[in-house]
N, C-alpha and C positions, 0 to 999 in steps of 0.2 A: 578944357581943364576942369571946369565946373561939373561937366557931365561925368568925367572919370571919378571925381571926388564923390559925387552922389552915388555912383555905382558901387564904389568901395564901401561907403557908409551903409548903403542898402544891403549889400552882401553880409556885412558885419552884423546888422540887425537880424537878418534871417538866421545866421548862425546862432546868435544869442537866444532868439525865440525858440529855435529848434532844440537847444540844449536845456532850456529852462525846466521842462517837466522832469528830466532826469536828475537835475540838481535839487529841485524842490521836493521830490517825492521820497520821503522817508517812509518805509514800510512799518506799519504798526503790527508786529507779530502777534500781539495779544488778540487783536480782532481777527487776524487770519486764523489763529488756532481755535478761537471760538467757532468760527465758521466751519473749520475742519471737523470739530467735535459734533457739530450739528449735521454732519454728513454731506456737506456741499463739496462738489468736485473742485479740483485745483483751477480748472479753466473758468468755472462759474465765479469763484472767488476773485480770480485775476480780472475778469471782465467787470465785476461789480466795483472792485476797489481801484480799477484802472492801473494795475500793476502787471508785471509779467508772471507767467507760471513758474519761471525759475525763482522769482522772489518768494512765491508761495512755498516752493520746495525748500528754499533756504530756511524759512521759518520753521518748517516741519523738522528739518535736520537739527536746527539749533534747539528746538524744544525737546527732541529726543536726547540730545547731549546734556541738557540742563539737569543738574543734580536736584533730587527731591521731586521732580515732576513725575507724574504717573500717567499711564496710558488712559485714554477715555474709557469710562465704565468701571475703572478700579475705585475701590472705596478707600478713603483715607483712614489711617489707624485712629481709633477712638471715635469714629463717626457713628458707631452702632448705637442704637437707642438704648439708653440705660433706664431702668425703672426709677421712677421718682419716689424717693424715700418719704416725702411729705404726703404722698397720695394715700388716701384711706382705702383699705381693702374693700372689695365688693361685699355687701351683706350676703350671708349664706341663706339659701332657701330652706325652709323647714318642711 
């Protein structure tokens, strides 16, 4: 009887330990997208962050659907360098 109880308890612990990583692993899509913008592959990101490649792809699709987000390399409106009105003009050479 005791042996059966221990077997059931042990099997329950194995199941809990096996599902713990999937319960505790929330994917930080911000970090994933920074890695994507740096040119890392989905497999490399997944290996580094200990997530699946499908999680990486989910972050990519969510980022593509997000309003206001721009693709990598795009400039934001108003980010062009404006001349500083307080700057003195360069002296002219005579």
